[in-house]
N, C-alpha and C positions, 0 to 999 in steps of 0.2 A: 305352030304359030298360035293355033287356037288354044292349046294347053297353057301357054305362057300368059295369054290374056286372062284365062280363067284363074290362074294362080294369083295374078295381080289384083283381080276383082275380090278374091277371097281375103287377101291380106288387107285390102282397104276396108272391107266390111268388118273384119275383126277389130281393126283400130278404132273405127267409129263406135262399135259396140262397147269397147273397153272404156272409152271416154264417156259415153252416155251412162254407163253403169256408175261412174263416180258422181255424176250429177244427180241421177235418180235416187241413188241409195245412200247419199251422204247423211251423217248423223245430224240431229238438230243442234242449234247453237249451245244449248245447255250441256249437251254431251261433249262439245268441243272444250269447254272450260272446266269440265269435271276433274280432270287430272291435276291441273294447277291448283284448284281449290283444295284438293286433298293434301297437296304439298304445303300449302299455306296453313292448313289446319294442323298438320304435323309440327310445323315450326312453332306454332303457338301453344303446343302441348306443355303443360306444367312439368318442370323438371323435378325429379325425385332426388333428395339428399338424405344421407343417414345422419341422425342426430342422437345425442346421448344426454339424458337428464343429469345435470351436475349440480351438486350443492357445496357451498363453501364450508370449510372446516377450519378450526384454529390450527395454525401451523407456526411452529417456532423452530426454524432451522439454524444452521451454523454457516457463517462465512469461513471458508477454509482457504488459507494461503500458505505459502512456504516462506520460512524465515531462517535467519542465521544468527547464532549467538555471538555476543561480543562483550568485552569488558565494559563496565559502566564508567570506569575512569582509567586512563592511561597517561603516565607522565614519564618523560625522559629527564633524569637527574643529570645536571651538568656541573662541572667544576666552577666554583665562584672565586677561587684563588688558586695560585699555582703552587706546585710542590710535588714531592715524591710520595707515592702511596706507601705508608709505613705499616699499615695493618689492614687486612681484608677480613671483615667479620661475617659477611654474608655473601653467598654465591647464587648463581642463576638456578631457578627452580625452587628456592627456599621461600617459605612464608615469612613475612615481616609484620611488625606492628607499627602503628603510628608513632613517630618520634624515635624509632629504634635506629641506632648507629650502624650503618652498613660498612663503612670503611673510614680510615683516618689518614690524614696527610701529616708529614713530618712537621713538627712545630717550628724548627729552625730558631730564629730570634724573636718569634712572635710573643712568647712569654715575657722576654726582657722588654720588648717595646710596650707591652701592656703595663708592666710595672713602672716603667719610666713615665708613661702617660698619666698614671695615677698620681705619681709624685709631682709631676708638673701641674696637674690640676689643683692639688693641695696648695702648691706655692702660689699659683695665680689667685686662688681664693683668698689667701692671706693678704696679698698685695691689694686686691680689690677692697677688702674690708678696711684696710688701713687708709687707702685713698678716699673712701667714702667718709670715714670718721674725720679726716683732716678737712675735707670739703665742707662738712657740716659746721666745723669750728672756724671756717674762713681762712685756713692755712693752705688750701689747695684749690686749684682751678677746676672748673667743670670739664675742661679739656683733658686734664690728667685723669680725672675720674672716668671719663668715657674711654680713654685708652686702656685703663686697667680693666674695665668691663669687657672690652673687645678681646683682650688677652685671655680673660677668664673663659669666654665663649669658645675661643680657638682651642684652649686646652681641653674643654669638654668634648669638642668635636674630635680631637686627636684620640682621646680615650675611647670614644665610641667606635672609631675606625679600628683601633687596636683590638677591641673586644669582638667586633664583627670578623676581623681577619682571623682571630683565634677560633671563633665559632665555626668558620668556614672550613677549618681543617677536619671537621667531623661531617661525614656524608650521612644525612639523616633521611629516613623514609617519610614522605609527606602524609601517608595514610596506610591503613592495613591492607595487605595484598600479597602478591607473589612477584618475585623478581623474574621478569620475562626475558630480560637480556642483560648481559654483563660485558662491558667493554674494557675493563681494566683488570690487572693482576697486581699483586704486591710487588713493589719496586718500580712500577711504571711512574714516569714523570708526566704530570698533566698541567695544562695551561688553562686559563680562564676560558670557559665555553666548551671545553672538551666533554663529550658524552661519557658518562660513568655507568649508570644503570637505567633500565626501563622497568618501572613497577606498574603492574596492572591490578585493578580492583574487580574481582569476579563475584563479589557479594555486596550488593545485588548484581545479578547478571542481566544484560539487556538482550532483547531479540529485535532484529530489524526485519520488517516485512514491507511489502508493497501491495496496496489494495486498489482495486479498479474503481473508476469514478462511479460505477453503478452501485457499489457497496459502501463507499467511504462515508456516505451520509448515515449509515446504520451504526457507525462506530463513534464513541465519545470518550473523552478523557476520563480516566478513573474506571473505565469499564473493565470487567474481568475477562481474561483470555487464558486459554489453556494451550500449552505447547507439548507435543509428543515427538520426542527425538527418535532417530533411527535405531539407537541402541536400547530403546524401551523406556528411557527416563521421561518423567512427566514434570512439567513446571507450571505452577499457577502464578500468574502475574497480573498486573494492571497496565492499562494503556497510559503511557507517560508523555507521548508526543504524537501529534498528527500534523503532517506537513500542510501548510496553508496553500500550497500550489503544487500542481502535478508535475511529474518529471516530463521534460520536453520530448524525449524519445519514446517512452513507454506509455505516457498518459496515465500513469498510476501515481498513487499518493503514498509517501513514506510514513509508516506507522511504527512506533517503538513501544515495546512492552518491557517492564521492569519487574523482576521477581527475585525472591530470596534464594540463595545458592550456598547453603551452609556446607562446609567441607570442600567447596570448589569442585563438586562432582561434574558440573557442566563446564566444559572448557570453551575457550573462544573459538569461533568458526564452525561450530556444530550445526547441522541442518535439522530442522523440525517442521512438522505441520502445525500451524497455529489455527486455533478454532475460536472465533468470536461468536458468542451466543446472540441471537436476534430476538427481539420482542415478538410475542405471539401475534399473528395477523390472520385475518380471514383470507383463505386462499383456496384455489381449485387445483386439483391434480389432473394434469392433461398429458397427452402424448405429444412429443415434440413435432410430430408430423402435421398436427392441426394448425400450427402457426402459419400465418400468411402476412402479406404486406398490403397496405392500402396505397392509393395513388401518391400520397405524400411520403411514402417510405416508412411509415410507422409499423412496428411489429404488433400483431394482435391476432384475434380470432374472429370467426364469423358465427353468429348465432341466429336462431329463428325466433321471432316474437310470437305473440298469441294470435297474430293475424297472418302467420306464415310468410312474413316478409324477412328478407335477409338483412342483418345489421352487422356492421363491422365494429368491434370494440378493441381499443388498444389495451395492452396488458403490461404489468410490471413483473418482470421475472425475478422471483425470490430464490429459487434453487433450480439447478439444472443437472440432471444425471443422464446417462445414456438411455435409460428406460422411460423416464417420465420427468415432468417439470411441475413446479409449484408456481402459480401465477396469481397476482393480486390485482386490485383495481376493477373488479367485476361485481355485479349484483350477487346476492347470496344464492339465487337459484337461476340457472340458465338452461337453454336447450342448445347445446354446442353442436355445430356441424362437424362431424368427424370424417366423413367421406363426401367428396364433391364440392368442397369449399373453394377450390381453385376454378370451378366452372360456373360459378354464380357470382353476381355482382350485388352490391348493396342496394336495397330497395326492391329487388326482384322477388316475385311470389314463387314459392317452391312448395313441393309436397314432402313434408318431413316424414321419414320412416324411422321409427325408434329402434335403436340397436338393442339386441338381446345379449344377455350375459353380463359378467362383471368386469370385462376388459375396458380399456380406455377408449377403444374404438367401437 
């Protein structure tokens, strides 16, 4: 019994001693706040960013797009009178000159109708002249003279129709080119409106391309463009058309280039890379990884000014490759943040560390 009381007394004394030690040996107030103060000081430490000195240089790049060749003119020749094809003078794939006869229709009675129309016109002319002379002498009325004049005009119209009908028996090429399609053979009977030939003009040849809205402002009518085809052929041409509105689905602008194509070496439907030369501009060569966005969604970069403050600057992308970019719209000399730009905000004070070497970062 005495031992249990002794143990209880010892436990009580130990507890009181432990509590008392916390009161007597507690650190001063300054020691209590020391650790939070260190944390606050660490939070306020100036962040380091890597920067690279960049100077603008004159850059004259190319806008490169894909295009397809096409004929500058294409026309489908149709029959303007009916009849049988009596003679086929040209066939598909052959070259033709302007005004050349491609085929002929049978004349039938068209020559006879033309001769008759000429004779009738001569008769009506005599009748009109006689009526006019009699009217001037007072032996004929103005009504008879008007009727004679009407008959004369009708005869002229008949002659014109006969001449046109005879002319339409000759199928003529409207311009120099190549027969792309042939829908008739000798002996075929054609009616008015039937397709006969399709003629294409490949000299000059045209290239159709589509340019992004970012680059279309750099292109102008009459500007020189170079096309390199997959088979190695090169075409020099000029811009002949720029669409005034973008395509609804692709948001690109149609641009057409026209160039000489002697010998028709470039066919319709061939694919080429088209190069538009840009005017030289002051630009900086940067790594694509340094690009960032501001709160408004603008694409740009972050630089450090002479007071070590971060500044966001929007850029105009002039050229884009997997390894580097050329951007404009910046001062001639900048301190570009190449590492750490995503961890600092505009206006923040930083410690710039200049990168070593000739790389972009």
